[in-house]
N, C-alpha and C positions, 0 to 999 in steps of 0.2 A: 759655701753654698748651704742653703737651708730650705725647708718646706715653703717658706714665704720669701725666698730670694726674689728681688725685684719689686717687692711691695714697699712703697714709700709712705711714711707716716709722719705727719706733723703733730707734735705733742706739746700742747700748751697747758698741761696739767701740773699740779703741785701736790706735795705731801705724799699720801700713800695710794689711794685707789687708782687714780689715773696713771701714775708712774709704774705701778705694778702691772696694769693692763698692757701698757706699751712695752714693758720689758718682756712680758710673755711673748709678744709679737717679735721683739728683737732677738730673743733667744732662738726663734725659729727662722731667723734670717732676714727679717724686715729691716729696712734702713730707717731708723727712727731719728728724726731731727727734733731735739728738745729745745723749744723756744722759751728762754728765761727772761725775766724782767731785769732791768739794770740792777746790778748788785747780786743777781742770782736768785734762784729759788730759795725761800726761807729755810727749807730743809737742809741746805748746804751747811748750816750751822751745826747740824748733827751728822757729821760725815759717816759715822759708823752705820747709820740708818740710810742716809742718802745713797751711799755707794752700793748698797744691796739692791736698790730699786732702779738704778740708772746705768747699769752696765750696757755695753754694746750700743750706746747712743752717741749722737753728735750734738754739740751745744752751740746755739746762736743766741746772743742777748739782743732783744729788741724792746724798745719802749713803745708799746702799742698806743700810748696816749699822744704820740707824735705822728704827724702825717708820714714821715719817712719810715718810721717803724711799722706802721700799719700797712703801708704800701709794700714793704719788703715781706711782711707776713703773707699778704695776699699773693705776692709773686711766688713765694715758696709753695703756697697752697695750690697754685695753678699747675705745679709740676708733681703734685702728690696724688695718691689715691685715697688717703685717709687723713682726716683732721680730727683730733681729739681735744676737747676742752673740758675743764672741770670748774668753771666759774659758777657763781651763784646765778640762778635764772635771771636773764636780762642783761647781765654784765657784758657778755660777748657782743651782744647787739649794740650796747652803748659804746663799746670800743671799736666798732666797725668791722668785727670779724665774726659776726653771727652767721647762722646757717644761710640766710638769703644773700648776705654779702659774699660769702665764700663761694657759693654755688654759681654766682655770676662769672667768677673766674674759672670755674671748673664744674660743669653740669654733671659730670660722672663721679664726683667726689662722694665718698662716704664720710658723713659728718656725725661724730659721736659726742653727745653731751652727757657727762657723768656728774650727777648731783645727788644730794641726800634724798629728796622726795620727788625728783623729776622736774622737768621744765614746766609742766602744767599740772593743775589739780589743786584742791583746797589747801594742801600743805606745801605747795611748791616754794613759797617764800619763807617758810619756817626754818630758822637756823637749827642746826643740830650736828651731832657726831654719832659715832658708832653705837653707843649705849642708847641714844634716843631712837635710832632706826630699829634697833632690836626690840625696844619697848613697843613702838607703834605696830611692829609686824607680829607681835605675839610670840617673839622669839626669846623672851626672858621668862624663866619659871616664876611662879607666884611667890616663892621664897627667895628671889634673887637678891644678892647683895651688891654693893658698889664694886665694879671691876677694878682689879689692880692695874697699875701702869703697864705691866708686862702681859696682861691677858691678851689672848688672840683676838684681834679686831675682826670679828666674823663678818660684819656687814661690809667693811672695806674690802676684804679679800674676796668675798663671794661676788660682790658687784664687779670687781676688777676682772675676775675670771669670766663672768658672764659677758662683760664688755668685749673681751678679746674674742669670745665665741661669736657674738653678734656682729662685730666688725668683720670677722673673716667670712661669715655667711653673706653679709652685705656686699663685700668685695667680689665674691663669686658671682653674685647677681649683677653687679654693675659691670663687670668684665663681659658678661654675656649680652647684656641689653644696652649698655652705654648710658644707663640711667642711674644716677647716684641715689643715696639714701640718707635719711636723718634718723639716727639712733638716739632715742631719748631714754636714758637708763637711770632709774632711781635706785639708790642703795636699799631703801626700805622695801621697794617693790620686789627685789630679788629675794629677800628674806621672807616677805609675805608669801611669795610663790612657794618657797621651800616649806613653810609652815602649813600652807594650804594642802600640800601633798601628803601630809601625815594626819590620819584620822584623829579627831579630838579624843584625848584620853579621859576616862572617868575620873572624877575627883579622887585624889589619893588620900588615903587615911593612914598610910604607913610609909616606911622608907624603903620597902623592897622595890625591885625593878618591876617591869611589866609582867615578867615571868620569872620563876625561880631560876637562879643561876645566870641572871643577866644584870650586871651593874658593877658598882665599885665596892671593893671590900678592903677593910683595914686588917693589917697583919700584926703579929705579936710585937714586931719591932717598929710599930707605928708608921709603916709605909702602906702604900695602897697598890692593889692590883685590880684588874678588871676581868670579868668573865662575860662571854657572849653567847650563852646558850639561848636559843629561841625554841623552835619546835622540834629540833633534831634529837631523837631518842639516843642516838649513838653518842652525841656530845654530852648529853645529860649523864649518861652512864659513865663516860670517861671521867667527868668531874667527880662523880660519886666514888668511883673506884680510887681515884687519886687521893681523896680525902677520907678514905675508910668509912664511907657511908653506904655500904653495900645493901643495907636494908631498904633504902629508897632508890636504889640505882635503876630500877625498872618500872618506876611510876610513869605511866603514859602521859603524853602532853596534855590531854584534856584534864586529867586529874591534877597535873602540876599547876595549871592555871587556877583551878578551884582552890588549891592548897598553897597558893603562892607565898603567903606570909610565913606559914609554918615551915615550909620546905626551904625557903630562902634564909630563914633564921638558922636552920641547921647548917647550911653552907657557910654563912657568915661566922658562926661559932667555930666551925672546923678550921677555917682560914685564920681566924683570930688566934688560934693556938700555935700557928706556925710563923717562923720568920719568913720574910718575903722571898728570899732566895730559895728556901726549901719549898715553899708553896709553889713557886714558879717551876722548880725542877720537877716536882711530883706531878703537877698538872700537865706540863709539857710532855713528860714521858708517856702519859696516857693519851696524848692527842687531844687534850681539852683546848677550847678557844680562850686562851689566857694571854694577857699582856700586862706589863708593868706600867704604872703611870709615871712617865718620864717628864723631866723638865727640859727646857730648851737645850741646855748644855749636854745633857745625856742623849737627847735625840741627835744633836749634831755629831756626837761621837759614835753613834751606833753604826755598826758595819753594814747593816741592811741598806741604809740610806746612802752610804758611800758607794756600795755596789750598784745601786740604782741610778747614781748620778744626781740625786737630789741634793746631796752635799758633796762638794768637791774641794779637797784641801782646806777644810774648815770654813768654807764660805758657801753661799747659796748657789746651787746648780739649777737644773730645769726639772719641773715636775712631769715633763713629757718625754717619753722614750720612743724613738723611731729607729728603724734599721737602715734604710737606704740613705736618708739624709738626716743625720743626727743633729740635735740642737747644739748651739754654740756653747763651748765651755765658758766658765767665768772669765770675764774680761775686764778691761779698765773702764773707769767712769770718766766722762769728759770733764775737763776743767771749764769753767764759765767762759762762754764765747769762744771756745777753742777753734771752732770751725767757721768763724765768720767769713774768712777769705777763701774757704774751700768751695769748689764748685759742687753743685748738687750731685753730680754723677761720680764724684771722686770716691 
């Protein structure tokens, strides 16, 4: 049992954003039917990645380019509450499983289209990937460099999370009114919304953070730690005491903003004289807002995320914690077409 127990989702997405969105739903109890093309989703070639995004789902292989495959897909849609597709704009319609086609079989269906720039608009047919969406959305800094292969795909993950939220909201409305919904979600849109909620910063002429004591700092052993002081005088004082900077420990916030470069330089120099472990120990002991910059493996091994259930036995758990109906623990990933002969209600 889960919070979304009884919610049936037909998932026609591939790669990362769509599968992550539907896995978030599956972890909370939704019955997700993954519709794959003959031969399987291309991501199956990368099982270590595929398995992390497709747990707790069922798999059916359908050739949507055939009449039988299309008919079976519409039949499944008629018994679902949610239909999620991640094709390029216009492709679902050409395959006969577009919004209008599916709504004929199920007027109360929530139909979610997830694409780079959305189904409509001047950029709708522009190809792209995560770095392009970040660029258009103003989510790359002016001095941005090419992302590494293991960089966090911010646009993909943000849009997937927003899709799960929008789908859940639309289902609540559909269950109340009997009227379905079309969710048209663009990955660039989500980042643009995020960027728009943050006031535009003045042109930077230095590498300090927005206020002294907020940013990334390099230690004597060439590691990095972060500090998160904003306006809180007590946090600023804690940082200064930990770093033996008592002469500036009681500079008020307004003055810290005015003197940001000079004060932040003092902080950076003090941290630069300490090894990371020592800096973390001293800052933590004073109650300063400090955190090490971890890599993925270090994060996966951290006891906090194990205790929270985000990481379970070395694999991905759920980012959501609930008390009465907890999310499902990590589970198995379906083999291609494993559930072809299984009834929908099984």
